[in-house]
C-alpha positions in Angstrom: 98.2 -5.5 14.4 101.1 -7.7 15.4 99.9 -10.9 13.7 96.9 -12.5 12.1 96.2 -16.1 11.2 92.8 -17.6 10.4 90.9 -17.8 13.7 93.3 -15.5 15.7 94.4 -11.9 15.7 97.1 -10.4 17.9 97.5 -6.7 18.4 100.0 -4.6 20.4 98.6 -1.8 22.5 100.5 1.5 22.9 102.1 2.2 26.2 99.6 4.8 27.5 96.8 2.2 27.1 98.6 -0.7 28.9 96.5 -0.1 32.0 95.2 -3.4 33.5 91.8 -2.0 34.3 91.4 -0.7 30.7 92.6 -3.9 29.1 90.3 -6.0 31.3 87.4 -3.9 30.0 88.5 -4.3 26.4 88.8 -8.0 27.0 85.3 -8.2 28.5 83.8 -6.2 25.6 85.5 -8.4 23.0 84.4 -11.6 24.7 80.8 -10.4 24.7 80.6 -10.8 20.9 79.4 -14.1 19.6 82.2 -16.0 17.9 85.0 -14.5 20.0 86.8 -16.9 22.3 88.7 -16.3 25.5 90.8 -13.1 24.9 94.3 -13.1 26.4 95.7 -9.7 27.5 99.2 -9.0 28.8 99.5 -5.5 30.1 103.2 -5.7 30.5 103.9 -6.3 26.8 100.7 -4.7 25.5 99.7 -7.9 23.7 96.0 -8.7 23.1 95.3 -12.1 21.5 91.8 -12.6 20.1 90.8 -16.1 19.1 87.6 -16.2 17.0 85.4 -18.7 15.2 86.3 -18.2 11.5 82.9 -19.7 10.5 81.1 -16.7 12.3 83.7 -13.9 12.0 86.5 -12.9 9.8 89.6 -10.7 10.3 87.8 -7.6 9.0 85.0 -7.9 11.5 87.4 -8.4 14.4 89.3 -5.3 13.2 86.0 -3.4 13.0 85.3 -4.4 16.7 88.7 -3.2 17.7 88.3 0.0 15.7 85.0 0.7 17.6 86.6 0.0 20.9 89.7 2.2 20.0 87.5 5.2 19.3 85.4 4.7 22.4 88.6 4.2 24.6 90.4 7.1 23.0 87.4 9.4 23.6 87.2 8.2 27.2 90.9 8.5 28.0 91.6 11.6 25.9 88.4 13.5 25.1 88.7 16.0 22.3 87.0 19.4 22.3 84.3 19.6 19.7 85.8 22.9 18.6 89.1 21.3 17.7 88.0 17.9 16.5 87.9 17.5 12.8 84.9 15.5 11.5 86.0 12.2 10.1 89.4 12.3 11.9 90.4 9.7 14.4 89.4 10.9 17.9 87.1 13.5 16.4 83.4 13.8 17.2 82.4 12.3 13.9 84.4 9.1 14.5 82.7 8.7 17.9 79.4 9.1 16.3 80.2 6.6 13.6 81.5 4.1 16.2 78.2 4.4 18.1 76.2 4.1 14.9 78.2 1.0 14.1 77.5 -0.4 17.6 73.8 0.2 17.0 74.0 -1.8 13.8 75.9 -4.6 15.4 73.4 -4.9 18.2 70.5 -4.8 15.8 72.0 -7.6 13.7 72.9 -9.7 16.8 69.6 -9.5 18.6 67.2 -8.2 15.9 66.0 -5.2 17.9 67.0 -1.7 17.0 68.6 0.1 20.0 69.7 3.7 19.8 72.8 4.1 21.9 73.0 7.8 20.8 69.9 8.3 23.0 70.6 5.7 25.7 74.1 6.9 26.7 73.1 10.5 27.4 69.8 9.5 29.1 71.6 7.0 31.2 74.2 9.6 32.4 71.5 12.2 33.0 69.4 9.6 34.9 72.4 8.7 37.0 72.9 12.4 37.8 69.2 12.9 38.8 69.4 9.8 41.0 72.6 10.9 42.6 71.3 14.4 43.3 68.1 13.1 44.8 69.9 10.5 46.9 73.0 12.5 48.1 72.4 16.2 47.2 75.0 18.1 45.2 77.9 16.2 46.8 80.6 18.8 46.3 83.1 16.5 48.1 82.9 13.6 45.6 81.6 13.0 42.1 78.6 15.3 42.1 75.3 14.6 40.5 75.4 17.8 38.5 78.6 16.6 36.8 76.7 13.5 35.6 73.9 15.7 34.3 76.5 17.8 32.4 78.2 14.7 31.1 74.8 13.5 29.8 74.2 16.8 28.0 77.8 16.9 26.6 77.4 13.3 25.4 74.2 14.1 23.6 75.7 17.1 21.9 78.7 15.1 20.8 76.5 12.3 19.5 74.1 14.6 17.6 76.3 17.2 15.9 73.9 17.4 12.9 71.2 18.9 15.1 73.5 21.7 16.2 74.5 22.5 12.6 70.8 22.6 11.5 69.8 24.9 14.3 72.7 27.3 13.7 71.8 27.5 10.0 68.2 28.2 10.8 69.1 31.0 13.2 71.5 32.6 10.6 68.8 32.5 7.9 66.3 34.2 10.2 68.7 37.1 10.9 69.8 37.4 7.3 
């Protein structure tokens, strides 16, 4: 965080993330939240200025939104292997799960309807894969449908690590 005054937070983005497309997506995601004003991004300097209505939000809530976006952006740009990721560590599987859980809570409090993004993300990717295969075949020459199917399964596994731990324990108990 570069600066913070009541009603405005300014952050500096590290050089690897000073991508215009990525910063525009971050801007759009931030502006979707009620109480956030017109976000100003400058890819050249890495500055992101976030004005907000201090009657609806506070600095901690803005930092929470940024934290969620950081985890999601980091996992998208630099995905970590579930074998090397430490639960609870930044960039690890557990932090992605907690970011999605936090997003679920924010959506529930904003619209009053519980939505499970841990189920919707993998289903959406798998659905896109099935649609792509049915429409274009396996498409070896471009983004193939089977890749979207795999991405849906991989996302499900990363968002539900507790199910894998439980099934591994059950299998070990049955052999022992």
